[in-house]
N, C-alpha and C positions, 0 to 999 in steps of 0.2 A: 502188320506188326511182326518184328523179327523174333527169332527164337531167343536171342539174348535179352530182349525187352521183356518177353514173357517170363523168363527165368528170374530176371531182376524183380519184377512185380510180385512174383510168387514168393521170393525170398523175403521181400519187405513185408508182404502181407502176413507171413508167418511170424515176423517180429512184432508187428502191430497186434496181431491176434494174441500173442503171448502177453502183451501189455494190457489186454482187455480183461484178464482174469479178475474177478471181483476182489475188492480190498479185503474182504473177510478171509480169503484164502491166502493172502499175501503175508509174508513175514514182516515184522516191524524192524526197521533199522534204528538202532539206538545211538544216542549221542556218545561221544568219547568219554565225557564225564556226566553220566546221567544224574548223579546226585547234586550237581551244581544247578544253579538257576537257569531256566530257559531264557536266552537272551533275545529280547524283543522290546519294541517301543510302539506306543500309539499316542500321537500328539494332536493337539488341536490346531496348531499353527506350524505346519511343516516348512522346512527349508528346501531350497531348490537342490535337486540331486546333481552331483558332478559326474556321475557314471554315464557312459555312452551305451554300452550293451548291458541291459538290466536283467534280461532273462532269456532262456532258451527252453522250448518245450515241444513235445508232441501234442498236437491238439486235434480233436475231431474236426473233420472238414466243415461241418455245419456251424462249429463254434469258432472257426479261425478268422472270421471277418469281424473286426472290432465293433462296428456300429450295430450288428445284429445279434451279438452273443447274449443269451439270456440265462444260461445255466449258472447256478450259484457256485461260488468258490467254497470248497470244503477242505480245510486243513488236513483232515484225516485221509484224504485221497491223494495227496501229493506224494509221489514216489518216483521210482526209476526202475528200468528193466536191468537187472543185475547180470550183465554178461560176464563171461570168464575174465575179460580184460579189466573188469572193475572189482573183482573179488579181492577182499582183504585190503582195499585202498581206503584212505580217509577222504572225506569230501566236505567242503564248506558249503552249506546250503543257506542261501539268502532269499528271503521272501519280501517283496515290495508291493505296496498298493500304488495304483497309478496316481492317486491324489497326494501321495507322499506321507500320509498320516501313519501308516503301519510299515515297520521294517523289523525283520528278524534275521539274525546271523548266528548260526550254530554249526559246530564241527561234529561230524558223524563218522562212525566206524562201519564200513561196508562189510557184510558177512561174506562167507566163502561158499555160499550156496547160490545156484543160478535160478533166475526167475523174476517175476515182478515183486517189488518190495515197496513198502510205504515208510515214510519217515515219522518217527515219534515226534509229534508237534505238541508239546505240553503248554499250549498257549493259554493265556488268561483272557484272551479277547475272541473266543470262538463265536460269540453272538455277533460282535461287530464285524468280524471277517465274513460271516455268512451273508451279510448284506451286499457284499461285492459280487459282481459277476466274474466269470473266468477271465474275460477280456480286460478286467480292471486289476488283475493280479499278475505279477511276474515272478518266476522262480529261477534262480541261478544255482547250478551245481558245479562247483570247481573241484578238481582233483588236486588238492593240496593237503599238506600235513598240518597247516595252521591257517586259520582265517586271516591272520595278520601278515601272512607271507608276502614278500615283495614280488614273488612270481605269481602270475595269475593262474597258471596251470591250464590243463585241458578242461574244456567245458563239455558236459554231457547233458542231453535234453532231459528235462523232468517229464514225468507222466502226470498230467493234471486231472485226468478223469479216466475211469476204468471200465466204461461200458460201450466203447466204440472200437471197431476194428479198422476203420478207415481214417486216415489223418494226414496232417501236414506238419512240417517242421516250422516253428514260428519263433522268430527273434524279436524281442521287445527292445526298442531303441529310443533313447532320449534325444530325439531330433525330429523335426517336421518331415513328413513323408516326401514332400516335393524337393527336399534338399538331400535325399538319400539315394544311394545306389549300392545294393548289397549283392554279394556273390559268394559262392562256395567253390574252392578249387581243391581237387583231390591231389595228394602228393604224387608228383611225377606226371600229372595229366596236363595236356596243353590247353584244353578248354575249361570253361567255368559254367556253373549252374547259376543262373540269374534269379534273384528273388524279387518279389513284388511287395511294395510297402504301401500301407494305407494309414491315414490318420485316424485317431480315435474320434468319438462323437464330438461335435462342436461344443456341446454343453458340458462336456466332462472336464473336470479339473485335472490338468496334466502337469504334475510336479516331478514324479519319478521317471515316467516315460510317456511318450506321446504317439509312437508309431508301432505297428506290428508288421513285420516283414516275413512273408511266407515262401517256403521252398516246397516244390511238389515232389515228394517221395525220393529224396536222394539216397543213393546206395549206402549200405552200412560200411563205411570206411572212415579214415581220418581226413580232416579237411582244414584248410585255412579259410576262415570266414572273414571276408573283407567288407568293412563298412566304410563307404566313401561319403564324406559329408561335404556338400557344396557350401563354400563360404562366399563372401562378397565378390572377390575377384579370383579366387582359386578354389581348389578342393584338397581335402586331406584324407588319406587312407589310414584306417585303423584295422589291424589284423589280429584275429583271435583264433586260438587253436581249439578245434571242435572234434570230438571223437563220437562217431556213430557206430563204431565197430561192435559186432556181436560175437566175435570169436577171439 
């Protein structure tokens, strides 16, 4: 193992350890208009999602495999590690259940203090949401000033659970795993980091997303996340801007 590899793992471990601080010690990130109604829906007959990349999150290694995940989703634990690069920014936070029944979209104001933070989720469906496992929920955090912005903005990974120090970066994608090839390319770098995609359980209802693609501890930098989808006779590339920066 090279000295640079040891340094990289140590740096990342410190980031993930910071993300493991219990939610009780984390500050709450409030919505831009906290007096307004929390925007969410829970429907019986969901429509098929048109989004490709539905969520991006740091997940504990033991929870990052879709078929085996057992930990329950807790809306109060959804957060982000607030690095200096994110301070005083606005973020559109979208929460989707895999079966398409639940969807929330709200704009938050990120504070100016560094550390692990959780989003104020004033949900009316806390009991229903707790029936889902972590692998059945996806969270997207976009750095934009308006959820309806034409620009998608940079994506930053959500922190879905706060009791683990070891984890993987997981992208939730609305396409079958066998049709996907995903990669991360750091700005100015020649090579890419390849991800591994797996399908959800066969008996799961897959409306919002159907695959989880994992990356093994990428360095804290800005990346292009490329999702290549194989179609009948060709393939198409979709590129998303992702920020993992901690400084």
